[in-house]
N, C-alpha and C positions, 0 to 999 in steps of 0.2 A: 236395075243395077244399083241404084242408090239404096234400095231396101236391103239388098244383099250385103252391101258395105256396112250398113247400120248394124245388122245382125252380127257381122264379123267383129265389129268394134265392141259390141256388148260382150261377146265371147272372150275377146282379148282382155277387156277390163276385168271381167269376172275371174278369168284365169289368173290375172295379176293378184287379185285379192286372195285367191286360193293358195298360190305359190308363195305369196309374201306373208301369209299368216304365221304368227309366232306360236310355236307349239306350247301348250300349257305345261307349266313346270310339274315335274314328277314329285308329288308330295308324300309318296310312300317312304316309310323308314327303311333304309337299306342296311344300316349298321348302327350299333350303340357302343360307344367307346368310353371307358372309365379311366380317369386320370387321378392319381393321388391315393389310390386304394392300396393299402399295405397289409393291414392286419384283419380287415373286415372282408368277408367273402362277398363277391359281387352278387351271388345268388340272393343274399339277404336284401340287397337293394332292388334287384329286378322283381322280387316277389311283391313289392308294394307299388310297383310302377304301372301306370296305364299305357305308357308309350312302349310299344313292342315292335320288333322288326316285322315287316310286311303289313303294317297297319298305317293308317293315315296320321300324319303329324298335325297337331293343333296346339295353339298357344295355351288354350284352356287346360289341355292335358298336361302340358309342360309345367304350368303353374301348380296344378294339383300334385304332380309328382315331386316338384320342389318341396312342397310342404310335407309330403309323406316321407321323403328321404331325410329331410332335416328333423322330422319328428321321431325318427328311429333313435335319436340321441347319441349316435356314434360320431357325429361330425360337428366341428365348430364353424364350418363354412361349406356351402354348397352352391355350385353354379351349373346351369344347364344352357348349353349353346347348341346351335345347329349349323350345318354346312350343307347347302343344297347343290347337288351336282346332277349330271345326266342320269346317273343310276338311281337317284333319289336323295333322301335326306339322311345325313349322318348326324346322330345325336352325340354330343360330347359332354359327359358329366364329370365335372371336376370337383373333387371334395378335399377337405382338409380334415383328416381324422383326429379325433381326440386321442391322447395317449391311452394305451391299454394297460390295465393292471396285470403285471407279470407275476408279482409275488405280494402276499399279505402276511406279515409276521406280527406276532404278539410276544413281547418280551416282558419278563417279570411276573408271569402268570403262575400262581401256585394254588390259591384257595378256591378259585372259580374255574370250572371246566372250560377248556379251550373251545370245545364245540359250542358251548353256550355263548361265548363271546363272539364267535363267528356268526352265529345266528342273529345275535343282537346287532352286530355291526352291519349286517345286510350287504356285505361286499363279497364278490365272487371273482376269482381269477379269470381274466379274459374280459371283464367288464370295462367300459370306458372310464377313464380317470376323471373324476369331477371333484374339485376341492371342497365344494359345499357338501357333498355326500360324505367325505372324509370327516368333516367337522360334525356332521350329524351322527356319524358312527361313534365319535368320541363321546358325545352326549349320551348315546344309548349305552355305551360300555360303562360310563360313570353311573348311570341310573341302575344298571344291573348290579354293580358293586354296592350301591346304597341300599338296594332292595335286600341284599344279603347281609347288611349290617356293617359294611366297610365304608363308613360315612366320610372318612378323610382320604379315600383313595384319590390318586391323581393320574391323569392320562394325558400324554403328549404324543405327537406323531412326527415322523420325518419321512421325507420322500427322496428317492434317488432315481433320476430320469436318464434313460438311454435314448438320447435324441436321434441317434442313427436309426434305431429300430422303432422309435416312437412308443417306448414302453416305460412303465414306472413301477418301482418297488416301493411299497408302503410299509413302514414299521411303526407299530403302536408300542410305546414305552409306558408300562404300567407300574405304579408304586401302590401296592395294595393297602399298606398300613395294617393296623390291628382291627380285629373284629370288635364292633362296639355294640352296646345295648343300653336301653334306658333303665337307669337304676332308680331314679326318683322323679316324680312329677309333683310339683308344689304349686298351690294356688295362694295368691296374696290378694287382700282386699275383700275377701268373701265373708259375709256375715249371716246370710239367710240360708245357705246350703252348705253341707259338709263337703270336704274334699272327695270322699268316696262317692257321693252323689254325682258330682261333676265328672269324676273319672268314668263313671258309668255311662255318661252321655257322649263320650268321645271315643274315637278309634285308636288314637295313640295310647299306648299302655306300657306300664312297667314290666320288665322281664319277670316271668314267673313260670311255674310248671305249665307246659304246653303253650306258653306265651313267649314269643321270640323277643319282644321288646325292641323291635327294629324301629329306627327313627327315620321320618320323612318330613321334609319341610312342607311339601304339598299337602300331605295328610294333616299336619298340624294346622295349616291355614284353614282347611275345611273344618277342623275341630273348633276353631275359634267361632266360626259361623254357627256351629251346633250349640256351643255354649250360650251365645247371644240369643239364639232361637229358643232355647230352654228358658232362659230368664224372661224373655218376652211372653212366653206362654204362661208364666207365673205372675204376670202383672208388672214386671220390671221393664217397662217399655223403652227406657233410655239406657239400659245396661249396655256395656261394651267391654271388649278386651282391649285395654289401653296399651299394654306392652307385654313382651315376653323375652326371656333370656335363655340361651342354650349354652351350657358350659360342660367341660370334661374334667376328668381326674388327671393326675400328672402323667400317667402312662397312656392317656387317650384311649381308654377302654370303656369307662362308664360315662353315661350321658345324664346330665341333670337339667330338667326343664322347669323354669319358674314362670308361671302365667299370672299376670296382674289383671284383676277384674275390677271395674267400677260398676257397682250394682245400681246405684241411683235409688229412686223412690219406687215403692210398690204402689201401683195405681189401681183404683176401682173404677168401674164403668159407671158414668152418670146418666148420659142421655144421648140421643141421636136426633139430628135435624136433616130434612131432605130438601134438596134444591132441584127443581125440575126445569127442563127446557123442552118445549113441545109436549107437555103432558097430555096424554090421551086415555090411558087405560087404568093405571093404578094410582091410588091415593096413599098418603103416608101411613095410615093405619093398616092397610093391606100389606104393605112392605114390612112394616114393623112386626107384623104377626109371624114372619119367617125368621126373625132375629132370634138367635139362641142366647145372645148376651142380654142379661137383664140388669136393671139398675141395682147397684150395690155389689154386683159380681166383681171378682178379681178380673181385671182386663186381660183377657187371653187373646193375644194377637193372632194366633192360628184360628180361633173361633171367629174372630172379627173378619178375617179373610174368607172363611167359608161362608159367612153370612152374606158377604158381597157376591160370592159365586151363586148363592141361592137366588138373589135378586136378578142376576144376569140370566139365570135359567128361567125364571118366571117370564121374563120378556121374550126369551127365545122360543118358549113353547107357544107363544101367541104370534110368532112370525116376525117379531121385532129384533132380528138377529144382529143388527149393527148398532143397537142401543149401547151407548157408552155409560158405564157405571164406575165411578171412582170415589174413593173415600179420603177424607182428610182428618187427621187425629190432632186433638188439642189438649195437651197435658196441662193440668193446673197443679204446680208443685206444692202450693200452700194447702190446698184442699185434698191433694193426693187423689185427684179424680181425672178421668179422661172423658171428654165429650167428642162426638163424631159428627162430621158433616158429610153426607153422601150426596154427590152430584150425579144427576141422571139426565142424559141428553138422549131423548127417544129418537129412534130412526123410524122410517115408515115401515109398513108391513112388506115383507118380501115373499114372493110366490115362486113355486118350483116351475120353471119353464119346461125343462126336459130332465130326464133321468138317464144317465149313461153308465154302462159297466165297462171297465177296462182291465186288461191283463188276465182275463179268464180264457185260458187257452183250451181247456178241456170242457168246461161247463158252459152250456148255452145261456144266453142272456135271459131268456124267459124263465129259466129255473130260478134265477136270482130275483128277477123283477117281480115275480108273482108272490114273493114273500113280503113285499113292501106294504106297509099300512099307509104310507104317505104316497099320494098320487100326483101326477103332473097336473098343474093348474091350481093346486091347493096352496094355502098359505103354509110357510115353513112351520114345522112343529117338532121341537126337540124331543118331546116324549115319544111321538110316533117314530122318529129317527132311531131312538134307542131300542124301541121294541122291534123295529125292522132289522136292525143289526143283530139283535139276539136271535131272531128267527132265521136269518141268513146263516149265521154261524152254526146254529143248531142243526143245519142240514148235514154237517159233518164233513164238508168237502174242502174247508178253507182253514188256513193258518191265520190269515189277516183279512179284515174287511175295513178299509179306511175310507171314510166319506170326506168329500171336499166340495166346496161351493165355488163356482166360477161365474163372473159377470156375463151378461148376455148383451151383445151389441144392440144399441137402439132400444133397449128395454131396461131402464134404470131400476125398476122394482122387481125384476126377474133374476133368478139365479139358476144355473145348471147344476144339478146334483150329480156328482161323479163318485161312483163306488169303485175304488181300486182294490182288486182282489189278489190275494196270494193263495194259490191252490196248493194242496198236498195234505199232510197228515193233520189229524184233529188232536185236541188236547184240552187243557184247562182254559176256561174263558176268563179274560180280563177285559173289562169294558170301561172306557172313560170317554168323556167328550168335553170340549172347551169351546166357548163362544166369545169372540171379541170383535170389536169394530175393525180391527186391522186384519185379522186372520180369517174372519168368517167362522166356519165350523171346521174344527179338526177333531178327528175321533180316532180311537185305536181299539182294535180287537186283536189280541195276540195269544200265542200259545206258549206255555211254559211247561 
């Protein structure tokens, strides 16, 4: 009897647990509700969402959808909430829409095509209104006018907002001004070269037959660098453009540019000294042999920089790819000579740990790898790299073959060689490579 009562008690207790058990909440999404949507179609929102009806709700998905909805760019505020009920989870997505561009008008346009301005502005009816994009549109419209020779054009804008419908009308007010052209470029302070010689070195030009004479401050700034570079190539190491002045005639049609140059002294090359850190493979005479600058030559700054590159290449072909090569120039104004100190900090030898090909969607790896003259385990050799790139390119399958070096974890003297491929049409070969302690190897094979 006692045994039967014990069994009944266990049954009753077990039953209590069964009937008292709380049902697991229904985590299935039963409904998605949008609040605050006026001008944007809800389909655009649901298209980027992971949360769907009849799927399981998760906080991770909600966070992901929040980022995606906000990333659409249509809303200044997004909130995702949930309401759990017997039938499941209701998702409530509340948004605050940015105003929508209802109209875009251009007033004062006569000399430049309206369609050109619309393209430059980059604004479309129905886009979200963003003040920063309107300001950028003003800058682009001004740039278009300056490109066409309307250097004194002015652009302002005004907006009219329909708060009820959350829409904005934007009007650009344009004052075009006269078409302008460069009538005269004058150089001051020049003694060693003629005006015509310097004009031939720059892009800014006086108006003439088949020459528009359009003025651009950005182009002129680049031209100053070209002028200085030309002087440096002719030994005027300290030459500079010290000032410039841009003026107009009374009716603001003709542009006059006055450029003042300080030539300085023309220097000749005297000698070079080498300073080594961790010297292992090259002595001064070996490095001096690759120098094109010779004592008594006019100091050509371009030649000097190419000489530094030759030294870098000498180290890279031996595997010392992170060797630092820097130069310091010492002008002597009295003697009118320049001496050079070249500092070399040798790295260790680097070896190729692995060679990997990427972005080759059509061509198999082995088709590319079999063309390499440099193998895994060998010391890096820039000569072999260049030959390998030429062989790969000559297969005729690629537009670009760009090599790069990546560090290998736990192997400080090893690098992974990565060949980034761009497949498609073939064409003319352009090959270049650069080695530096910061960038490792960067190379370029391109088609033109």
